[in-house]
VMD Tcl script that draws the C-alpha trace (Angstrom):
set ca {
  {-90.07 -186.97 -239.03}
  {-87.05 -185.22 -237.75}
  {-86.65 -184.57 -233.96}
  {-86.59 -180.59 -234.52}
  {-89.42 -180.75 -236.58}
  {-91.24 -182.39 -233.60}
  {-90.43 -179.61 -231.04}
  {-93.13 -178.00 -229.39}
  {-94.57 -174.87 -227.49}
  {-94.07 -175.32 -223.50}
  {-97.79 -174.64 -223.22}
  {-98.40 -177.50 -226.36}
  {-96.24 -179.54 -224.83}
  {-97.74 -179.64 -221.22}
  {-100.86 -179.85 -223.13}
  {-99.77 -183.07 -224.15}
  {-98.52 -184.22 -220.78}
  {-101.63 -183.08 -219.18}
  {-103.88 -185.23 -221.37}
  {-101.63 -188.19 -220.86}
  {-101.69 -187.43 -217.14}
  {-105.42 -186.91 -216.97}
  {-106.10 -190.53 -218.96}
  {-103.22 -191.93 -216.47}
  {-105.78 -190.54 -213.31}
  {-108.78 -191.74 -215.28}
  {-106.83 -195.36 -215.25}
  {-105.78 -194.97 -211.98}
  {-109.23 -194.56 -210.60}
  {-110.41 -197.32 -212.68}
  {-107.37 -199.13 -210.37}
  {-107.63 -198.20 -207.16}
  {-111.31 -197.76 -206.75}
  {-112.48 -200.88 -207.18}
  {-109.33 -202.38 -205.27}
  {-110.33 -200.12 -202.38}
  {-114.17 -201.01 -202.49}
  {-114.17 -204.49 -203.10}
  {-111.06 -206.25 -202.56}
  {-108.51 -204.58 -200.23}
  {-110.67 -201.62 -197.93}
  {-109.22 -199.07 -196.05}
  {-106.86 -201.39 -193.82}
  {-105.93 -203.43 -197.03}
  {-104.83 -199.99 -198.73}
  {-103.52 -199.09 -195.73}
  {-100.68 -201.50 -196.42}
  {-100.54 -200.82 -199.91}
  {-100.06 -197.10 -198.82}
  {-97.12 -197.90 -196.52}
  {-95.75 -199.78 -198.87}
  {-95.58 -197.41 -201.48}
  {-94.81 -194.66 -199.52}
  {-91.15 -196.51 -198.17}
  {-90.40 -197.08 -202.21}
  {-90.97 -193.86 -202.81}
  {-88.37 -192.41 -200.98}
  {-85.61 -194.84 -202.97}
  {-87.66 -194.11 -206.05}
  {-87.18 -190.26 -205.56}
  {-83.31 -190.29 -204.44}
  {-82.64 -192.58 -207.61}
  {-84.79 -190.71 -210.19}
  {-85.74 -187.34 -209.58}
  {-83.06 -185.10 -210.32}
  {-81.68 -186.42 -213.26}
  {-84.16 -186.15 -216.08}
  {-84.79 -182.75 -215.10}
  {-81.07 -182.11 -215.48}
  {-81.06 -184.39 -218.66}
  {-83.98 -182.23 -220.08}
  {-82.11 -178.85 -219.17}
  {-78.71 -179.72 -220.76}
  {-80.09 -181.26 -223.99}
  {-82.20 -178.27 -224.43}
  {-79.58 -175.99 -224.02}
  {-77.14 -178.19 -226.60}
  {-80.33 -178.10 -229.16}
  {-80.73 -174.10 -228.69}
  {-77.13 -174.35 -230.27}
  {-77.84 -177.02 -232.30}
  {-75.42 -178.82 -230.91}
  {-76.66 -182.09 -231.49}
  {-73.76 -184.21 -231.07}
  {-73.64 -182.76 -227.46}
  {-77.22 -183.48 -226.57}
  {-76.64 -187.51 -227.36}
  {-73.21 -187.85 -225.35}
  {-75.01 -186.33 -222.84}
  {-78.01 -188.91 -223.10}
  {-75.54 -191.81 -223.20}
  {-73.43 -190.78 -219.98}
  {-76.64 -189.99 -218.14}
  {-78.07 -193.80 -219.44}
  {-75.12 -195.29 -217.57}
  {-75.40 -193.24 -214.54}
  {-78.91 -193.96 -213.91}
  {-78.70 -197.77 -215.09}
  {-76.39 -198.07 -211.71}
  {-78.32 -195.97 -209.69}
  {-81.29 -197.66 -210.76}
  {-79.90 -201.24 -210.22}
  {-78.66 -200.14 -206.57}
  {-81.62 -199.12 -205.63}
  {-83.80 -202.29 -206.56}
  {-81.41 -204.09 -204.39}
  {-81.77 -202.28 -201.08}
  {-85.67 -201.77 -201.11}
  {-85.66 -205.82 -201.72}
  {-83.23 -206.66 -198.94}
  {-84.24 -204.13 -196.67}
  {-87.89 -204.63 -196.70}
  {-87.65 -206.80 -193.46}
  {-86.06 -203.89 -191.92}
  {-88.06 -200.93 -193.29}
  {-91.44 -202.77 -192.46}
  {-90.41 -203.60 -189.10}
  {-89.00 -200.21 -188.03}
  {-92.15 -198.28 -189.02}
  {-94.27 -200.51 -187.49}
  {-95.77 -202.07 -190.33}
  {-94.73 -205.24 -190.58}
  {-97.63 -206.46 -193.19}
  {-96.22 -204.37 -195.48}
  {-92.86 -206.41 -196.56}
  {-94.35 -208.39 -199.35}
  {-95.29 -205.06 -200.65}
  {-91.61 -203.25 -200.96}
  {-90.47 -206.66 -202.30}
  {-92.84 -206.27 -205.02}
  {-91.94 -202.89 -206.18}
  {-88.38 -203.40 -205.85}
  {-87.69 -203.86 -209.48}
  {-89.99 -201.14 -210.21}
  {-86.59 -198.53 -209.42}
  {-84.74 -199.90 -212.08}
  {-87.48 -199.81 -214.72}
  {-88.03 -196.39 -213.75}
  {-84.48 -195.29 -213.36}
  {-84.39 -196.74 -217.59}
  {-87.49 -194.87 -218.67}
  {-86.10 -191.78 -216.54}
  {-83.49 -191.89 -219.48}
  {-85.62 -191.62 -222.14}
  {-88.31 -189.36 -220.96}
  {-85.38 -186.51 -219.66}
  {-83.72 -187.18 -223.31}
  {-87.45 -186.53 -225.09}
  {-88.24 -183.27 -223.14}
  {-85.10 -181.99 -223.54}
  {-86.13 -182.29 -227.44}
  {-89.48 -180.53 -226.46}
  {-90.94 -183.71 -227.48}
  {-93.47 -184.66 -224.91}
  {-95.24 -187.28 -227.07}
  {-93.21 -190.16 -225.68}
  {-93.62 -189.49 -222.02}
  {-97.23 -189.21 -222.48}
  {-97.66 -192.33 -224.35}
  {-95.16 -194.09 -221.68}
  {-97.17 -193.14 -219.08}
  {-100.72 -194.43 -220.21}
  {-98.59 -197.66 -220.89}
  {-97.63 -197.86 -217.34}
  {-100.89 -197.09 -215.96}
  {-102.89 -199.88 -218.45}
  {-100.18 -202.35 -217.14}
  {-100.72 -201.75 -213.42}
  {-104.50 -201.39 -213.80}
  {-104.85 -205.25 -215.61}
  {-101.93 -207.03 -213.83}
  {-102.54 -205.37 -210.41}
  {-106.12 -205.80 -210.02}
  {-105.94 -209.91 -211.33}
  {-103.27 -210.56 -208.89}
  {-104.89 -208.37 -206.01}
  {-108.34 -210.85 -206.62}
  {-106.35 -214.00 -207.21}
  {-104.48 -213.58 -203.90}
  {-107.13 -212.36 -201.71}
  {-107.73 -215.83 -199.92}
  {-104.25 -215.77 -199.01}
  {-104.58 -212.44 -196.88}
  {-104.75 -208.63 -197.38}
  {-100.97 -208.57 -197.19}
  {-100.06 -211.11 -200.07}
  {-103.40 -209.24 -201.69}
  {-101.95 -205.92 -201.25}
  {-98.40 -207.21 -202.98}
  {-100.20 -208.49 -205.78}
  {-101.47 -205.04 -206.91}
  {-98.47 -203.96 -206.38}
  {-96.83 -205.78 -208.50}
  {-98.80 -204.53 -211.58}
  {-97.33 -201.37 -210.63}
  {-93.64 -203.10 -211.32}
  {-95.14 -204.76 -214.44}
  {-96.60 -201.35 -215.98}
  {-92.90 -199.95 -215.31}
  {-91.54 -202.92 -217.22}
  {-93.53 -202.24 -220.04}
  {-92.89 -198.89 -220.20}
  {-89.77 -199.23 -220.54}
  {-90.02 -201.65 -223.05}
  {-92.04 -199.10 -225.37}
  {-89.61 -196.16 -224.49}
  {-86.42 -198.62 -225.31}
  {-87.78 -199.40 -228.91}
  {-88.46 -195.41 -229.65}
  {-85.23 -194.08 -228.61}
  {-83.59 -196.64 -231.23}
  {-85.02 -194.78 -233.61}
  {-84.50 -191.45 -232.26}
  {-80.73 -192.47 -232.41}
  {-80.92 -192.82 -235.71}
  {-82.46 -189.48 -236.38}
  {-79.92 -187.82 -233.89}
  {-77.15 -188.74 -235.97}
  {-78.59 -187.18 -238.98}
  {-78.96 -184.02 -237.23}
  {-75.26 -184.20 -236.48}
  {-74.62 -184.57 -240.02}
  {-76.69 -181.61 -241.37}
  {-75.07 -179.24 -238.95}
  {-71.72 -180.50 -238.62}
  {-70.50 -179.81 -235.51}
  {-69.06 -182.37 -233.49}
  {-67.59 -180.57 -230.78}
  {-68.72 -181.97 -227.46}
  {-67.40 -181.83 -223.74}
  {-65.47 -184.44 -221.82}
  {-67.62 -187.71 -219.97}
  {-66.38 -186.48 -216.75}
  {-67.20 -182.94 -217.77}
  {-71.23 -184.18 -218.66}
  {-70.86 -186.31 -215.80}
  {-70.30 -183.33 -213.21}
  {-72.43 -180.86 -214.53}
  {-75.19 -183.55 -214.49}
  {-74.32 -184.54 -210.64}
  {-74.35 -180.63 -209.57}
  {-78.02 -180.16 -211.35}
  {-79.39 -183.18 -210.61}
  {-78.52 -183.23 -206.82}
  {-80.04 -180.25 -205.42}
  {-83.44 -181.24 -207.56}
  {-83.42 -184.45 -206.22}
  {-82.83 -183.12 -202.53}
  {-86.14 -180.90 -203.44}
  {-88.06 -183.15 -204.94}
  {-87.30 -185.67 -201.90}
  {-88.86 -183.25 -199.42}
  {-92.08 -184.14 -200.86}
  {-91.68 -187.49 -200.55}
  {-90.14 -187.17 -197.39}
  {-93.38 -185.25 -196.54}
  {-95.61 -188.19 -197.18}
  {-92.82 -190.69 -195.44}
  {-92.93 -188.51 -192.19}
  {-96.79 -188.83 -192.49}
  {-96.16 -192.81 -192.56}
  {-93.65 -192.73 -189.79}
  {-95.28 -190.19 -187.38}
  {-98.66 -191.41 -187.84}
  {-97.99 -194.92 -187.39}
  {-95.56 -194.56 -184.27}
  {-97.60 -191.76 -182.68}
  {-100.85 -193.62 -183.08}
  {-99.36 -196.29 -181.48}
  {-98.14 -194.39 -178.14}
  {-101.81 -193.37 -177.90}
  {-103.04 -197.01 -177.70}
  {-104.29 -197.81 -181.22}
  {-103.43 -201.17 -182.21}
  {-101.71 -202.08 -185.89}
  {-105.58 -202.87 -187.46}
  {-106.71 -199.58 -186.42}
  {-103.35 -197.67 -187.22}
  {-103.67 -199.23 -190.75}
  {-107.51 -198.28 -191.13}
  {-106.88 -194.70 -190.36}
  {-104.01 -194.31 -192.72}
  {-105.49 -195.86 -195.47}
  {-108.20 -193.59 -195.12}
  {-105.39 -190.87 -195.03}
  {-103.09 -192.09 -197.84}
  {-105.14 -193.61 -200.02}
  {-108.81 -192.08 -199.62}
  {-107.74 -188.20 -198.82}
  {-104.13 -188.11 -200.53}
  {-105.30 -189.87 -203.61}
  {-107.65 -186.72 -204.21}
  {-105.43 -184.58 -202.75}
  {-102.98 -185.49 -205.25}
  {-105.21 -184.60 -208.67}
  {-104.55 -181.39 -209.15}
  {-100.85 -181.03 -208.24}
  {-100.78 -184.31 -211.15}
  {-101.67 -182.05 -214.00}
  {-99.34 -179.37 -212.54}
  {-96.65 -181.70 -213.10}
  {-97.26 -181.15 -216.71}
  {-96.48 -177.24 -217.13}
  {-93.40 -178.29 -214.72}
  {-91.86 -180.81 -217.19}
  {-92.35 -178.46 -220.04}
  {-91.51 -175.26 -218.13}
  {-87.74 -176.38 -217.82}
  {-86.57 -176.85 -221.65}
  {-88.70 -173.57 -222.23}
  {-87.22 -171.41 -219.82}
  {-83.82 -172.90 -219.94}
  {-83.87 -172.52 -223.97}
  {-84.90 -168.75 -223.37}
  {-82.10 -167.77 -221.06}
  {-79.75 -169.42 -223.26}
  {-80.64 -167.10 -225.94}
  {-80.47 -163.92 -223.51}
  {-84.47 -163.91 -223.85}
  {-85.04 -162.51 -220.48}
  {-88.13 -161.04 -221.45}
  {-89.90 -164.27 -222.95}
  {-88.89 -166.22 -219.75}
  {-90.43 -163.79 -217.58}
  {-93.87 -163.68 -219.81}
  {-93.49 -167.44 -219.62}
  {-93.15 -167.55 -215.76}
  {-96.38 -165.66 -215.38}
  {-98.07 -167.06 -217.44}
  {-97.26 -170.82 -216.10}
  {-97.65 -169.13 -212.06}
  {-101.38 -167.60 -213.23}
  {-102.69 -170.75 -215.12}
  {-101.42 -173.30 -212.13}
  {-103.54 -170.98 -209.45}
  {-106.25 -170.63 -211.93}
  {-106.90 -174.08 -212.08}
  {-105.61 -175.27 -208.65}
  {-107.57 -172.84 -206.69}
  {-110.96 -174.12 -207.60}
  {-110.16 -177.50 -207.24}
  {-108.82 -177.15 -203.85}
  {-112.26 -175.37 -203.25}
  {-114.67 -178.23 -204.61}
  {-112.67 -180.63 -202.86}
  {-112.90 -179.42 -199.90}
  {-116.84 -178.18 -200.08}
  {-117.64 -181.15 -201.65}
  {-115.59 -183.91 -199.83}
  {-118.16 -185.81 -198.33}
  {-119.87 -186.44 -201.84}
  {-116.78 -187.50 -203.33}
  {-115.64 -189.86 -200.86}
  {-119.05 -191.31 -201.28}
  {-119.18 -191.51 -204.96}
  {-115.48 -192.56 -205.18}
  {-114.61 -194.61 -202.23}
  {-117.78 -196.15 -201.45}
  {-118.08 -193.87 -197.75}
  {-117.17 -190.68 -196.39}
  {-114.90 -192.38 -193.40}
  {-112.07 -189.54 -194.67}
  {-114.39 -186.60 -194.98}
  {-112.52 -184.33 -192.28}
  {-108.90 -185.60 -193.64}
  {-109.90 -184.31 -197.14}
  {-112.30 -181.42 -196.26}
  {-108.64 -180.24 -194.59}
  {-106.28 -181.46 -196.91}
  {-107.67 -180.28 -200.15}
  {-106.60 -176.41 -199.60}
  {-103.11 -177.90 -199.47}
  {-103.32 -179.05 -203.21}
  {-103.79 -175.38 -203.87}
  {-100.04 -174.49 -202.39}
  {-98.12 -177.70 -203.72}
  {-99.45 -176.98 -207.32}
  {-97.98 -173.14 -207.04}
  {-95.01 -174.91 -205.15}
  {-93.99 -177.27 -207.97}
  {-94.39 -174.95 -210.45}
  {-92.55 -172.35 -208.86}
  {-89.90 -175.10 -208.35}
  {-89.40 -175.62 -211.81}
  {-88.98 -171.95 -212.52}
  {-86.22 -171.30 -210.03}
  {-84.18 -174.20 -210.91}
  {-84.71 -172.92 -214.92}
  {-83.30 -170.31 -213.57}
  {-79.98 -171.71 -212.09}
  {-81.21 -171.18 -208.30}
  {-81.37 -174.96 -207.66}
  {-80.91 -175.21 -204.21}
  {-83.37 -172.67 -203.20}
  {-85.82 -175.05 -203.53}
  {-84.28 -177.46 -201.29}
  {-83.49 -175.02 -198.98}
  {-87.42 -173.52 -198.42}
  {-88.75 -177.04 -198.69}
  {-86.78 -178.06 -195.92}
  {-87.84 -174.97 -193.86}
  {-91.12 -176.12 -194.67}
  {-90.64 -179.84 -194.31}
  {-89.69 -178.81 -190.78}
  {-92.42 -176.83 -190.26}
  {-94.60 -180.25 -190.49}
  {-92.82 -182.55 -188.61}
  {-93.32 -179.95 -185.74}
  {-96.82 -179.37 -186.91}
  {-97.42 -183.22 -186.76}
  {-95.44 -183.90 -183.38}
  {-97.53 -181.83 -181.90}
  {-101.05 -182.29 -183.41}
  {-101.25 -186.32 -184.15}
  {-100.19 -186.66 -180.98}
  {-103.15 -185.31 -179.42}
  {-105.58 -187.89 -178.48}
  {-108.26 -185.17 -179.56}
  {-106.93 -184.67 -183.27}
  {-104.68 -187.66 -183.75}
  {-104.53 -188.57 -187.74}
  {-106.30 -185.24 -188.18}
  {-103.22 -183.36 -187.97}
  {-101.69 -184.58 -190.52}
  {-103.51 -183.00 -193.24}
  {-102.93 -180.15 -191.09}
  {-99.17 -179.96 -191.09}
  {-99.20 -181.03 -194.89}
  {-100.88 -177.44 -195.62}
  {-98.38 -175.52 -193.52}
  {-95.74 -177.12 -195.20}
  {-96.58 -176.39 -198.52}
  {-98.02 -172.50 -197.46}
  {-94.90 -171.67 -196.02}
  {-92.68 -173.11 -199.29}
  {-94.88 -171.42 -201.12}
  {-94.32 -168.15 -199.97}
  {-90.31 -168.59 -199.95}
  {-90.48 -169.65 -203.74}
  {-92.46 -166.83 -204.76}
  {-90.49 -164.38 -202.71}
  {-87.10 -165.67 -204.70}
  {-88.74 -165.74 -207.89}
  {-89.23 -161.96 -207.55}
  {-85.84 -161.16 -206.36}
  {-85.06 -163.03 -209.65}
  {-86.76 -161.78 -212.85}
  {-89.43 -159.22 -211.17}
  {-92.60 -161.04 -212.64}
  {-96.10 -159.44 -212.48}
  {-97.72 -161.76 -210.16}
  {-101.01 -160.22 -210.84}
  {-102.26 -159.48 -207.05}
  {-105.34 -157.93 -208.53}
  {-105.75 -161.39 -210.76}
  {-105.23 -163.12 -207.18}
  {-108.16 -161.42 -205.77}
  {-110.12 -161.94 -208.61}
  {-109.56 -165.61 -208.74}
  {-109.96 -166.03 -205.08}
  {-113.25 -164.07 -204.92}
  {-114.52 -166.33 -207.83}
  {-113.40 -169.36 -205.81}
  {-115.30 -168.95 -202.79}
  {-118.35 -168.00 -204.99}
  {-118.23 -171.12 -206.76}
  {-117.52 -173.04 -203.65}
  {-120.88 -171.64 -202.08}
  {-122.87 -172.49 -205.12}
  {-121.74 -175.70 -205.22}
  {-122.21 -176.59 -201.58}
  {-126.07 -175.58 -201.94}
  {-126.61 -177.04 -205.22}
  {-124.89 -180.44 -203.96}
  {-127.44 -180.15 -200.89}
  {-130.72 -179.06 -202.75}
  {-130.29 -181.64 -204.99}
  {-128.55 -184.82 -203.39}
  {-132.14 -186.08 -201.44}
  {-133.88 -185.61 -205.15}
  {-131.55 -187.16 -207.35}
  {-129.23 -189.05 -204.74}
  {-125.25 -188.58 -204.21}
  {-123.71 -189.22 -207.27}
  {-125.98 -187.10 -209.18}
  {-126.33 -184.50 -207.23}
  {-122.40 -184.16 -207.12}
  {-122.14 -184.19 -210.74}
  {-124.21 -181.09 -211.09}
  {-122.86 -179.51 -208.66}
  {-119.69 -179.70 -210.27}
  {-120.57 -178.33 -213.52}
  {-122.49 -176.08 -212.54}
  {-119.79 -174.52 -210.08}
  {-117.45 -175.07 -212.78}
  {-119.39 -172.67 -215.14}
  {-119.65 -170.04 -212.56}
  {-115.84 -170.03 -211.51}
  {-115.25 -169.23 -215.33}
  {-117.89 -166.58 -216.20}
  {-116.91 -164.99 -212.78}
  {-113.35 -165.33 -213.83}
  {-114.15 -163.35 -217.45}
  {-116.63 -161.02 -215.56}
  {-113.93 -159.73 -213.56}
  {-111.33 -159.79 -215.89}
  {-109.15 -161.92 -214.62}
  {-107.88 -163.73 -217.76}
  {-105.67 -162.00 -219.62}
  {-105.08 -161.77 -223.45}
  {-101.37 -162.90 -222.82}
  {-102.58 -166.47 -221.20}
  {-105.20 -166.85 -223.90}
  {-102.36 -165.91 -226.58}
  {-100.04 -168.93 -225.22}
  {-102.82 -171.56 -225.41}
  {-103.19 -174.16 -228.44}
  {-105.48 -172.91 -230.69}
  {-105.59 -169.67 -228.80}
  {-106.93 -168.01 -232.33}
  {-110.09 -169.72 -232.11}
  {-110.49 -169.23 -228.17}
  {-110.06 -165.18 -228.81}
  {-112.82 -165.21 -230.96}
  {-114.89 -166.81 -228.72}
  {-113.46 -164.38 -225.51}
  {-111.87 -161.39 -227.38}
  {-114.47 -158.74 -226.31}
  {-114.54 -160.05 -222.60}
  {-110.59 -160.24 -221.73}
}
mol new
graphics top color blue
foreach p $ca { graphics top sphere $p radius 0.5 }
foreach p [lrange $ca 0 end-1] q [lrange $ca 1 end] { graphics top cylinder $p $q radius 0.2 }
display resetview
């Protein structure tokens, strides 16, 4: 099968990535839940979370911007049938990311003691060291994923994500269990070593797959007859110009977590909490509440990956109407999906945590943080939209403003003895709400999309009713059927209620359905309602 014949529409590509992300989340749950409940506990997961957040800073700096830049540049070249240019972009990007990945791994390994000491989490040192090889493997994966996404082929990215998750699951759990007698810091490092192993296996798969794609790329170059390409220097400069602002923008998300880690640990220490208490509280926040909070944005990542080449290709062809419709559909579908997830997680935070994590120690944290998942989901898609329109620095500026808001709120609230760690989710919500408002205003200035404020009110109304129904169904059944069955029933009834209200209020547009895979079949069922 030739490269061009595998091209997918942006929502079809998004669906492929979304299915993979859901599968990865299931695998991640199979990994993290027993790791937290039966091996490490909240204090051990605090060590795990601290290690991971320190690693994430270098990880984002090393790999966040270039894959997006690669996919954008390659999609533009393919839109012009210039496959030779696409191949050269891939080679230049590969050299750059190999160097960055190697340097990132060295910095993390050499600085493990320094990082853990400064953040008052000395027990995370071994975990940081175990994660150091992961930056190199992820850098390698980023080249291959960026190439395939630029070709609008999301299948290799999806498969590689599943392989990565399975490697983490199998080896991570086994090592964590076997090393537990040596102490939780060592056990946490074993669990983290599974992450590095999963990344290695995924990189191997993508490497083998890329060798076949390179042969197909040569065939396409011969068929088109176009061999003129830009110089290596010009490609490198453009990659960096695109990647730097995207990296800085993506870093704000990671820096928000890093700010949480740094400020929470240091401010709790200032309030008189000992290290075990600090790590336990941080474990409740970073593992229990943040894990649930990250579920909706994880699926939204699929739209973000797919929408950049879709809008970039439309703009290269001068199709502003198509770019605007893609923008409108992406924002509406993101909000439509994220809204009930955030409301449902907040209303059912106690039963969810009891069922998934074994206790509801993070109930208050999740009930606050859940609403932030709505804001961050739309922020992610709006960042990608602005980047697709070439406004790569605007998301950076907006997210720095949001990050500044978070620092101020965290400083005031986490340092208050009566609020302490509960101030962290409030700061996160404020951060993403401010960023979202700035992004939407910027997109409106760029292309004048119809956000559909009537749709927004209908969706909010539907989600509010859904939340009330979910609360009362769970409350009515929990004494009869137990927590898990009551929660399942509440989610099912609430989901049906939300979808029915969207149809009843005519919040779903025909345009949204037409953009979905199998749209004709869906329209046959819903056609008279929308």
